[in-house]
N, CA, C and O atoms as a CHARMM CRD file, in Angstrom:
* protein
*
  292
    1    1 MET  N      0.85000  -1.17400   0.00000 PROA 1      0.00000
    2    1 MET  CA     0.00000   0.00000   0.00000 PROA 1      0.00000
    3    1 MET  C      0.88900   1.22700   0.00000 PROA 1      0.00000
    4    1 MET  O      1.94600   1.25600   0.63000 PROA 1      0.00000
    5    2 SER  N      0.43800   2.23000  -0.71600 PROA 2      0.00000
    6    2 SER  CA     1.10700   3.52900  -0.72500 PROA 2      0.00000
    7    2 SER  C      0.03000   4.61700  -0.71300 PROA 2      0.00000
    8    2 SER  O     -1.16600   4.32900  -0.73900 PROA 2      0.00000
    9    3 LYS  N      0.47600   5.85200  -0.67300 PROA 3      0.00000
   10    3 LYS  CA    -0.46900   6.96700  -0.66600 PROA 3      0.00000
   11    3 LYS  C     -1.30600   7.01400  -1.93300 PROA 3      0.00000
   12    3 LYS  O     -2.42400   7.53000  -1.92300 PROA 3      0.00000
   13    4 GLY  N     -0.76800   6.47500  -3.03000 PROA 4      0.00000
   14    4 GLY  CA    -1.46100   6.58400  -4.30000 PROA 4      0.00000
   15    4 GLY  C     -2.13300   5.33500  -4.80200 PROA 4      0.00000
   16    4 GLY  O     -2.85800   5.37400  -5.79700 PROA 4      0.00000
   17    5 GLY  N     -1.90100   4.20400  -4.11800 PROA 5      0.00000
   18    5 GLY  CA    -2.49300   2.97800  -4.64300 PROA 5      0.00000
   19    5 GLY  C     -2.22000   1.77000  -3.77700 PROA 5      0.00000
   20    5 GLY  O     -1.83500   1.87000  -2.61200 PROA 5      0.00000
   21    6 LEU  N     -2.43500   0.62300  -4.39700 PROA 6      0.00000
   22    6 LEU  CA    -2.40800  -0.63200  -3.65600 PROA 6      0.00000
   23    6 LEU  C     -1.94800  -1.75200  -4.57300 PROA 6      0.00000
   24    6 LEU  O     -2.23700  -1.75300  -5.77000 PROA 6      0.00000
   25    7 SER  N     -1.23800  -2.69200  -4.00500 PROA 7      0.00000
   26    7 SER  CA    -0.87300  -3.90000  -4.73600 PROA 7      0.00000
   27    7 SER  C     -1.83500  -5.00600  -4.31500 PROA 7      0.00000
   28    7 SER  O     -2.06300  -5.22400  -3.12500 PROA 7      0.00000
   29    8 LEU  N     -2.39300  -5.69700  -5.29800 PROA 8      0.00000
   30    8 LEU  CA    -3.37700  -6.73700  -5.02500 PROA 8      0.00000
   31    8 LEU  C     -2.95500  -8.05800  -5.65300 PROA 8      0.00000
   32    8 LEU  O     -2.30700  -8.07700  -6.70000 PROA 8      0.00000
   33    9 PHE  N     -3.32100  -9.15500  -5.01600 PROA 9      0.00000
   34    9 PHE  CA    -3.17400 -10.48900  -5.58300 PROA 9      0.00000
   35    9 PHE  C     -4.58400 -10.95400  -5.92500 PROA 9      0.00000
   36    9 PHE  O     -5.40100 -11.18300  -5.03300 PROA 9      0.00000
   37   10 ILE  N     -4.86800 -11.09400  -7.22600 PROA 10     0.00000
   38   10 ILE  CA    -6.20800 -11.44900  -7.69300 PROA 10     0.00000
   39   10 ILE  C     -6.07700 -12.62800  -8.64300 PROA 10     0.00000
   40   10 ILE  O     -5.25400 -12.59800  -9.55800 PROA 10     0.00000
   41   11 THR  N     -6.87800 -13.66100  -8.43600 PROA 11     0.00000
   42   11 THR  CA    -6.75600 -14.87700  -9.24400 PROA 11     0.00000
   43   11 THR  C     -7.60200 -14.87200 -10.50700 PROA 11     0.00000
   44   11 THR  O     -7.81200 -15.92600 -11.10800 PROA 11     0.00000
   45   12 ARG  N     -8.08300 -13.72800 -10.91600 PROA 12     0.00000
   46   12 ARG  CA    -8.77600 -13.63000 -12.19500 PROA 12     0.00000
   47   12 ARG  C     -8.10200 -12.54500 -13.02300 PROA 12     0.00000
   48   12 ARG  O     -7.45600 -11.65000 -12.47900 PROA 12     0.00000
   49   13 GLU  N     -8.25200 -12.62700 -14.30700 PROA 13     0.00000
   50   13 GLU  CA    -7.58600 -11.69000 -15.19800 PROA 13     0.00000
   51   13 GLU  C     -8.37100 -10.38500 -15.29800 PROA 13     0.00000
   52   13 GLU  O     -9.57000 -10.37800 -15.57700 PROA 13     0.00000
   53   14 ILE  N     -7.66800  -9.29300 -15.06500 PROA 14     0.00000
   54   14 ILE  CA    -8.24400  -7.96300 -15.19500 PROA 14     0.00000
   55   14 ILE  C     -7.30900  -7.15500 -16.09400 PROA 14     0.00000
   56   14 ILE  O     -6.13600  -6.98500 -15.76100 PROA 14     0.00000
   57   15 PRO  N     -7.79900  -6.66200 -17.21100 PROA 15     0.00000
   58   15 PRO  CA    -6.93600  -5.91000 -18.12600 PROA 15     0.00000
   59   15 PRO  C     -6.44200  -4.59300 -17.52300 PROA 15     0.00000
   60   15 PRO  O     -7.13600  -3.96300 -16.72600 PROA 15     0.00000
   61   16 ILE  N     -5.24800  -4.19700 -17.91100 PROA 16     0.00000
   62   16 ILE  CA    -4.71400  -2.89600 -17.51500 PROA 16     0.00000
   63   16 ILE  C     -5.63500  -1.81100 -18.06900 PROA 16     0.00000
   64   16 ILE  O     -6.09700  -1.88900 -19.20800 PROA 16     0.00000
   65   17 GLY  N     -5.88900  -0.80400 -17.24400 PROA 17     0.00000
   66   17 GLY  CA    -6.74500   0.30600 -17.64300 PROA 17     0.00000
   67   17 GLY  C     -8.18100   0.18600 -17.18100 PROA 17     0.00000
   68   17 GLY  O     -8.95300   1.13800 -17.29700 PROA 17     0.00000
   69   18 VAL  N     -8.55100  -0.97900 -16.65600 PROA 18     0.00000
   70   18 VAL  CA    -9.93000  -1.18600 -16.18900 PROA 18     0.00000
   71   18 VAL  C    -10.15100  -0.41800 -14.89000 PROA 18     0.00000
   72   18 VAL  O     -9.30200  -0.42900 -13.99900 PROA 18     0.00000
   73   19 SER  N    -11.29400   0.24500 -14.79400 PROA 19     0.00000
   74   19 SER  CA   -11.68400   0.94500 -13.56800 PROA 19     0.00000
   75   19 SER  C    -12.32500  -0.04600 -12.60500 PROA 19     0.00000
   76   19 SER  O    -13.07600  -0.93200 -13.01300 PROA 19     0.00000
   77   20 LEU  N    -12.01900   0.12000 -11.32900 PROA 20     0.00000
   78   20 LEU  CA   -12.55300  -0.75200 -10.28600 PROA 20     0.00000
   79   20 LEU  C    -13.08600   0.08600  -9.13600 PROA 20     0.00000
   80   20 LEU  O    -12.66800   1.22800  -8.94100 PROA 20     0.00000
   81   21 LEU  N    -13.99700  -0.47800  -8.38700 PROA 21     0.00000
   82   21 LEU  CA   -14.37400   0.06000  -7.09300 PROA 21     0.00000
   83   21 LEU  C    -13.82600  -0.92300  -6.07000 PROA 21     0.00000
   84   21 LEU  O    -14.29300  -2.05900  -5.98000 PROA 21     0.00000
   85   22 VAL  N    -12.84600  -0.49200  -5.30700 PROA 22     0.00000
   86   22 VAL  CA   -12.18000  -1.35400  -4.34100 PROA 22     0.00000
   87   22 VAL  C    -12.72100  -1.02500  -2.95900 PROA 22     0.00000
   88   22 VAL  O    -12.63600   0.11700  -2.50800 PROA 22     0.00000
   89   23 ASP  N    -13.26900  -2.01200  -2.29800 PROA 23     0.00000
   90   23 ASP  CA   -13.89800  -1.85900  -0.98900 PROA 23     0.00000
   91   23 ASP  C    -13.09000  -2.67500   0.00800 PROA 23     0.00000
   92   23 ASP  O    -12.98100  -3.89100  -0.14600 PROA 23     0.00000
   93   24 PHE  N    -12.51000  -2.02400   1.04800 PROA 24     0.00000
   94   24 PHE  CA   -11.66800  -2.73100   2.01000 PROA 24     0.00000
   95   24 PHE  C    -11.61600  -1.98100   3.32800 PROA 24     0.00000
   96   24 PHE  O    -11.97900  -0.80800   3.41300 PROA 24     0.00000
   97   25 VAL  N    -11.15400  -2.68600   4.35700 PROA 25     0.00000
   98   25 VAL  CA   -10.95600  -2.09600   5.67400 PROA 25     0.00000
   99   25 VAL  C     -9.46700  -2.15000   5.97100 PROA 25     0.00000
  100   25 VAL  O     -8.83500  -3.19600   5.82600 PROA 25     0.00000
  101   26 LEU  N     -8.91300  -1.02600   6.38600 PROA 26     0.00000
  102   26 LEU  CA    -7.49100  -0.96300   6.72700 PROA 26     0.00000
  103   26 LEU  C     -7.26900  -1.35500   8.17600 PROA 26     0.00000
  104   26 LEU  O     -8.14800  -1.15100   9.01400 PROA 26     0.00000
  105   27 PRO  N     -6.10100  -1.91800   8.48500 PROA 27     0.00000
  106   27 PRO  CA    -5.78800  -2.21300   9.88600 PROA 27     0.00000
  107   27 PRO  C     -5.82500  -0.92900  10.71800 PROA 27     0.00000
  108   27 PRO  O     -5.45700   0.14000  10.23100 PROA 27     0.00000
  109   28 TYR  N     -6.26100  -1.03300  11.95100 PROA 28     0.00000
  110   28 TYR  CA    -6.32500   0.08000  12.89700 PROA 28     0.00000
  111   28 TYR  C     -7.36100   1.13100  12.50900 PROA 28     0.00000
  112   28 TYR  O     -7.33600   2.24900  13.02200 PROA 28     0.00000
  113   29 HSD  N     -8.27400   0.77300  11.60300 PROA 29     0.00000
  114   29 HSD  CA    -9.33200   1.69900  11.20300 PROA 29     0.00000
  115   29 HSD  C    -10.59000   0.86700  10.95000 PROA 29     0.00000
  116   29 HSD  O    -10.55600  -0.07300  10.15600 PROA 29     0.00000
  117   30 SER  N    -11.67500   1.19600  11.60200 PROA 30     0.00000
  118   30 SER  CA   -12.86200   0.34500  11.53600 PROA 30     0.00000
  119   30 SER  C    -13.80700   0.65000  10.37500 PROA 30     0.00000
  120   30 SER  O    -14.64600  -0.18000  10.02700 PROA 30     0.00000
  121   31 THR  N    -13.67800   1.82800   9.77500 PROA 31     0.00000
  122   31 THR  CA   -14.59100   2.21300   8.70500 PROA 31     0.00000
  123   31 THR  C    -14.09100   1.71300   7.35700 PROA 31     0.00000
  124   31 THR  O    -12.94500   1.97500   6.99200 PROA 31     0.00000
  125   32 PRO  N    -14.93600   0.99000   6.60400 PROA 32     0.00000
  126   32 PRO  CA   -14.50600   0.52800   5.27200 PROA 32     0.00000
  127   32 PRO  C    -14.27700   1.69800   4.31100 PROA 32     0.00000
  128   32 PRO  O    -14.94800   2.72700   4.39000 PROA 32     0.00000
  129   33 LEU  N    -13.32900   1.51900   3.41800 PROA 33     0.00000
  130   33 LEU  CA   -13.10400   2.47800   2.34000 PROA 33     0.00000
  131   33 LEU  C    -13.63700   1.87200   1.04900 PROA 33     0.00000
  132   33 LEU  O    -13.48900   0.67300   0.81500 PROA 33     0.00000
  133   34 ALA  N    -14.24200   2.67700   0.23200 PROA 34     0.00000
  134   34 ALA  CA   -14.69100   2.25900  -1.09700 PROA 34     0.00000
  135   34 ALA  C    -14.11000   3.28200  -2.06600 PROA 34     0.00000
  136   34 ALA  O    -14.62000   4.39500  -2.19300 PROA 34     0.00000
  137   35 LEU  N    -13.03800   2.89100  -2.74600 PROA 35     0.00000
  138   35 LEU  CA   -12.30300   3.83700  -3.57700 PROA 35     0.00000
  139   35 LEU  C    -12.35000   3.45000  -5.04200 PROA 35     0.00000
  140   35 LEU  O    -12.12600   2.29600  -5.40800 PROA 35     0.00000
  141   36 ARG  N    -12.64600   4.44500  -5.87400 PROA 36     0.00000
  142   36 ARG  CA   -12.51600   4.23100  -7.31500 PROA 36     0.00000
  143   36 ARG  C    -11.03900   4.13100  -7.61800 PROA 36     0.00000
  144   36 ARG  O    -10.22800   4.87800  -7.07100 PROA 36     0.00000
  145   37 SER  N    -10.69500   3.20000  -8.49600 PROA 37     0.00000
  146   37 SER  CA    -9.29700   2.98000  -8.82900 PROA 37     0.00000
  147   37 SER  C     -9.19100   2.48200 -10.26600 PROA 37     0.00000
  148   37 SER  O    -10.19700   2.20400 -10.92000 PROA 37     0.00000
  149   38 VAL  N     -7.96200   2.37500 -10.73900 PROA 38     0.00000
  150   38 VAL  CA    -7.71900   1.87100 -12.08200 PROA 38     0.00000
  151   38 VAL  C     -6.51300   0.93700 -12.03200 PROA 38     0.00000
  152   38 VAL  O     -5.54400   1.20200 -11.32100 PROA 38     0.00000
  153   39 VAL  N     -6.57800  -0.15500 -12.78800 PROA 39     0.00000
  154   39 VAL  CA    -5.46200  -1.09700 -12.86600 PROA 39     0.00000
  155   39 VAL  C     -4.36700  -0.45800 -13.70900 PROA 39     0.00000
  156   39 VAL  O     -4.60400  -0.08500 -14.85800 PROA 39     0.00000
  157   40 ARG  N     -3.16900  -0.33200 -13.14300 PROA 40     0.00000
  158   40 ARG  CA    -2.04200   0.28200 -13.84600 PROA 40     0.00000
  159   40 ARG  C     -0.99100  -0.73300 -14.29000 PROA 40     0.00000
  160   40 ARG  O     -0.39600  -0.58700 -15.35700 PROA 40     0.00000
  161   41 THR  N     -0.76500  -1.75600 -13.47200 PROA 41     0.00000
  162   41 THR  CA     0.26200  -2.75000 -13.81200 PROA 41     0.00000
  163   41 THR  C     -0.23000  -4.14600 -13.47900 PROA 41     0.00000
  164   41 THR  O     -1.14700  -4.33900 -12.68100 PROA 41     0.00000
  165   42 ARG  N      0.41900  -5.12200 -14.12500 PROA 42     0.00000
  166   42 ARG  CA     0.10100  -6.52000 -13.84100 PROA 42     0.00000
  167   42 ARG  C      1.33900  -7.37200 -14.06800 PROA 42     0.00000
  168   42 ARG  O      2.06600  -7.19200 -15.04500 PROA 42     0.00000
  169   43 SER  N      1.56300  -8.29600 -13.15400 PROA 43     0.00000
  170   43 SER  CA     2.60900  -9.29700 -13.29000 PROA 43     0.00000
  171   43 SER  C      2.05400 -10.59200 -12.72000 PROA 43     0.00000
  172   43 SER  O      2.00500 -10.77100 -11.50400 PROA 43     0.00000
  173   44 GLY  N      1.63600 -11.49500 -13.60100 PROA 44     0.00000
  174   44 GLY  CA     0.97200 -12.71300 -13.13600 PROA 44     0.00000
  175   44 GLY  C     -0.34800 -12.36000 -12.48800 PROA 44     0.00000
  176   44 GLY  O     -1.20600 -11.72300 -13.10000 PROA 44     0.00000
  177   45 PHE  N     -0.50300 -12.78600 -11.22400 PROA 45     0.00000
  178   45 PHE  CA    -1.71900 -12.47400 -10.46900 PROA 45     0.00000
  179   45 PHE  C     -1.56900 -11.21900  -9.61300 PROA 45     0.00000
  180   45 PHE  O     -2.49400 -10.86100  -8.88300 PROA 45     0.00000
  181   46 ASN  N     -0.43200 -10.55100  -9.69000 PROA 46     0.00000
  182   46 ASN  CA    -0.18000  -9.33500  -8.91200 PROA 46     0.00000
  183   46 ASN  C     -0.54200  -8.10800  -9.73600 PROA 46     0.00000
  184   46 ASN  O     -0.07600  -7.93600 -10.86200 PROA 46     0.00000
  185   47 TYR  N     -1.37600  -7.26400  -9.15600 PROA 47     0.00000
  186   47 TYR  CA    -1.85700  -6.07200  -9.83300 PROA 47     0.00000
  187   47 TYR  C     -1.49200  -4.83600  -9.02600 PROA 47     0.00000
  188   47 TYR  O     -1.51400  -4.85500  -7.79500 PROA 47     0.00000
  189   48 GLY  N     -1.16000  -3.77200  -9.72400 PROA 48     0.00000
  190   48 GLY  CA    -0.95600  -2.47200  -9.10500 PROA 48     0.00000
  191   48 GLY  C     -2.11300  -1.58300  -9.49800 PROA 48     0.00000
  192   48 GLY  O     -2.36700  -1.36600 -10.68200 PROA 48     0.00000
  193   49 ILE  N     -2.81200  -1.06800  -8.50500 PROA 49     0.00000
  194   49 ILE  CA    -3.94000  -0.18600  -8.79400 PROA 49     0.00000
  195   49 ILE  C     -3.65400   1.20600  -8.24600 PROA 49     0.00000
  196   49 ILE  O     -2.99800   1.36600  -7.21600 PROA 49     0.00000
  197   50 GLU  N     -4.15400   2.18800  -8.94600 PROA 50     0.00000
  198   50 GLU  CA    -4.01800   3.58000  -8.54000 PROA 50     0.00000
  199   50 GLU  C     -5.37400   4.07700  -8.04600 PROA 50     0.00000
  200   50 GLU  O     -6.39600   3.87700  -8.70400 PROA 50     0.00000
  201   51 PHE  N     -5.37400   4.72900  -6.87400 PROA 51     0.00000
  202   51 PHE  CA    -6.60300   5.33200  -6.36100 PROA 51     0.00000
  203   51 PHE  C     -6.92900   6.56300  -7.20000 PROA 51     0.00000
  204   51 PHE  O     -6.03600   7.33500  -7.55100 PROA 51     0.00000
  205   52 LEU  N     -8.20300   6.74300  -7.51900 PROA 52     0.00000
  206   52 LEU  CA    -8.65000   7.89600  -8.29500 PROA 52     0.00000
  207   52 LEU  C     -9.44700   8.84600  -7.40800 PROA 52     0.00000
  208   52 LEU  O    -10.53300   8.50500  -6.94000 PROA 52     0.00000
  209   53 SER  N     -8.91700  10.00600  -7.18700 PROA 53     0.00000
  210   53 SER  CA    -9.61100  11.09400  -6.48100 PROA 53     0.00000
  211   53 SER  C    -10.20700  10.70600  -5.12700 PROA 53     0.00000
  212   53 SER  O    -11.40700  10.88200  -4.91500 PROA 53     0.00000
  213   54 PRO  N     -9.39300  10.18300  -4.20900 PROA 54     0.00000
  214   54 PRO  CA    -9.94800   9.95200  -2.86900 PROA 54     0.00000
  215   54 PRO  C    -10.29500  11.29000  -2.21800 PROA 54     0.00000
  216   54 PRO  O     -9.66800  12.31100  -2.50300 PROA 54     0.00000
  217   55 THR  N    -11.28200  11.27400  -1.35900 PROA 55     0.00000
  218   55 THR  CA   -11.64300  12.48800  -0.63000 PROA 55     0.00000
  219   55 THR  C    -10.49300  12.85500   0.31700 PROA 55     0.00000
  220   55 THR  O     -9.64300  12.01300   0.60500 PROA 55     0.00000
  221   56 PRO  N    -10.45700  14.08800   0.79600 PROA 56     0.00000
  222   56 PRO  CA    -9.41800  14.45200   1.77100 PROA 56     0.00000
  223   56 PRO  C     -9.43900  13.54400   3.00900 PROA 56     0.00000
  224   56 PRO  O     -8.38400  13.20800   3.54700 PROA 56     0.00000
  225   57 GLU  N    -10.61800  13.15300   3.45200 PROA 57     0.00000
  226   57 GLU  CA   -10.72200  12.26200   4.61900 PROA 57     0.00000
  227   57 GLU  C    -10.15400  10.88000   4.30400 PROA 57     0.00000
  228   57 GLU  O     -9.42900  10.30300   5.11500 PROA 57     0.00000
  229   58 GLU  N    -10.48600  10.35300   3.12700 PROA 58     0.00000
  230   58 GLU  CA    -9.95400   9.04600   2.72700 PROA 58     0.00000
  231   58 GLU  C     -8.43700   9.11800   2.56900 PROA 58     0.00000
  232   58 GLU  O     -7.72600   8.20100   2.97900 PROA 58     0.00000
  233   59 GLN  N     -7.94300  10.19900   1.97800 PROA 59     0.00000
  234   59 GLN  CA    -6.49700  10.35600   1.80600 PROA 59     0.00000
  235   59 GLN  C     -5.79100  10.40300   3.15200 PROA 59     0.00000
  236   59 GLN  O     -4.70900   9.83400   3.29800 PROA 59     0.00000
  237   60 GLU  N     -6.38100  11.06900   4.13500 PROA 60     0.00000
  238   60 GLU  CA    -5.79100  11.13200   5.47600 PROA 60     0.00000
  239   60 GLU  C     -5.71900   9.74600   6.10900 PROA 60     0.00000
  240   60 GLU  O     -4.70600   9.39900   6.71600 PROA 60     0.00000
  241   61 VAL  N     -6.77700   8.95200   5.97700 PROA 61     0.00000
  242   61 VAL  CA    -6.78200   7.58300   6.51400 PROA 61     0.00000
  243   61 VAL  C     -5.68500   6.75600   5.83800 PROA 61     0.00000
  244   61 VAL  O     -4.96600   6.01400   6.50800 PROA 61     0.00000
  245   62 ILE  N     -5.55600   6.87900   4.53500 PROA 62     0.00000
  246   62 ILE  CA    -4.53800   6.14000   3.78600 PROA 62     0.00000
  247   62 ILE  C     -3.14300   6.56500   4.24500 PROA 62     0.00000
  248   62 ILE  O     -2.29600   5.71300   4.51400 PROA 62     0.00000
  249   63 GLU  N     -2.89900   7.85700   4.33500 PROA 63     0.00000
  250   63 GLU  CA    -1.58400   8.34800   4.74600 PROA 63     0.00000
  251   63 GLU  C     -1.24900   7.93500   6.17200 PROA 63     0.00000
  252   63 GLU  O     -0.11000   7.57000   6.46000 PROA 63     0.00000
  253   64 ARG  N     -2.22700   7.98900   7.06400 PROA 64     0.00000
  254   64 ARG  CA    -2.00900   7.56700   8.45400 PROA 64     0.00000
  255   64 ARG  C     -1.63400   6.08300   8.50100 PROA 64     0.00000
  256   64 ARG  O     -0.73100   5.68500   9.23700 PROA 64     0.00000
  257   65 THR  N     -2.33300   5.27800   7.71500 PROA 65     0.00000
  258   65 THR  CA    -2.04400   3.84300   7.67800 PROA 65     0.00000
  259   65 THR  C     -0.64300   3.59500   7.12100 PROA 65     0.00000
  260   65 THR  O      0.07500   2.73600   7.63200 PROA 65     0.00000
  261   66 CYS  N     -0.24900   4.32300   6.09900 PROA 66     0.00000
  262   66 CYS  CA     1.10300   4.17900   5.54900 PROA 66     0.00000
  263   66 CYS  C      2.16700   4.52200   6.58700 PROA 66     0.00000
  264   66 CYS  O      3.20300   3.86000   6.65700 PROA 66     0.00000
  265   67 ARG  N      1.91500   5.55900   7.39600 PROA 67     0.00000
  266   67 ARG  CA     2.86200   5.91500   8.45200 PROA 67     0.00000
  267   67 ARG  C      2.98200   4.78900   9.48100 PROA 67     0.00000
  268   67 ARG  O      4.08100   4.47700   9.93800 PROA 67     0.00000
  269   68 VAL  N      1.84800   4.18000   9.84300 PROA 68     0.00000
  270   68 VAL  CA     1.86600   3.06000  10.79200 PROA 68     0.00000
  271   68 VAL  C      2.65100   1.88700  10.20600 PROA 68     0.00000
  272   68 VAL  O      3.47100   1.28200  10.89700 PROA 68     0.00000
  273   69 PHE  N      2.40100   1.56600   8.93600 PROA 69     0.00000
  274   69 PHE  CA     3.13600   0.47100   8.28400 PROA 69     0.00000
  275   69 PHE  C      4.63400   0.73500   8.29400 PROA 69     0.00000
  276   69 PHE  O      5.42200  -0.18900   8.49100 PROA 69     0.00000
  277   70 THR  N      5.03500   1.98300   8.08600 PROA 70     0.00000
  278   70 THR  CA     6.46300   2.33800   8.09900 PROA 70     0.00000
  279   70 THR  C      7.05200   2.10100   9.47600 PROA 70     0.00000
  280   70 THR  O      8.16800   1.59400   9.58900 PROA 70     0.00000
  281   71 LEU  N      6.33200   2.45300  10.51400 PROA 71     0.00000
  282   71 LEU  CA     6.81800   2.24800  11.88400 PROA 71     0.00000
  283   71 LEU  C      6.93200   0.75500  12.21400 PROA 71     0.00000
  284   71 LEU  O      7.81300   0.35400  12.97400 PROA 71     0.00000
  285   72 LEU  N      6.05200  -0.06000  11.64800 PROA 72     0.00000
  286   72 LEU  CA     6.05800  -1.48600  11.95200 PROA 72     0.00000
  287   72 LEU  C      7.08600  -2.27700  11.14800 PROA 72     0.00000
  288   72 LEU  O      7.39700  -3.41500  11.50000 PROA 72     0.00000
  289   73 SER  N      7.61500  -1.69700  10.07900 PROA 73     0.00000
  290   73 SER  CA     8.54800  -2.46300   9.24300 PROA 73     0.00000
  291   73 SER  C      9.99300  -2.28800   9.66300 PROA 73     0.00000
  292   73 SER  O     10.88900  -2.87200   9.05200 PROA 73     0.00000
């Protein structure tokens, strides 16, 4: 996970450029996020998706989670 997107392992084929609605819950945060995104890269079953226009509140949750991940690594 990064401020701009997410790496996913998906066992079905999704073409690069496809728009997705990604719905997930981050660790240490109880509210689900539902973010519009687009598939940017693919290697086997590993996909890189870019978040599209998260709200300021969603961006803050993402950035806070990234900071926590940095502290834990």
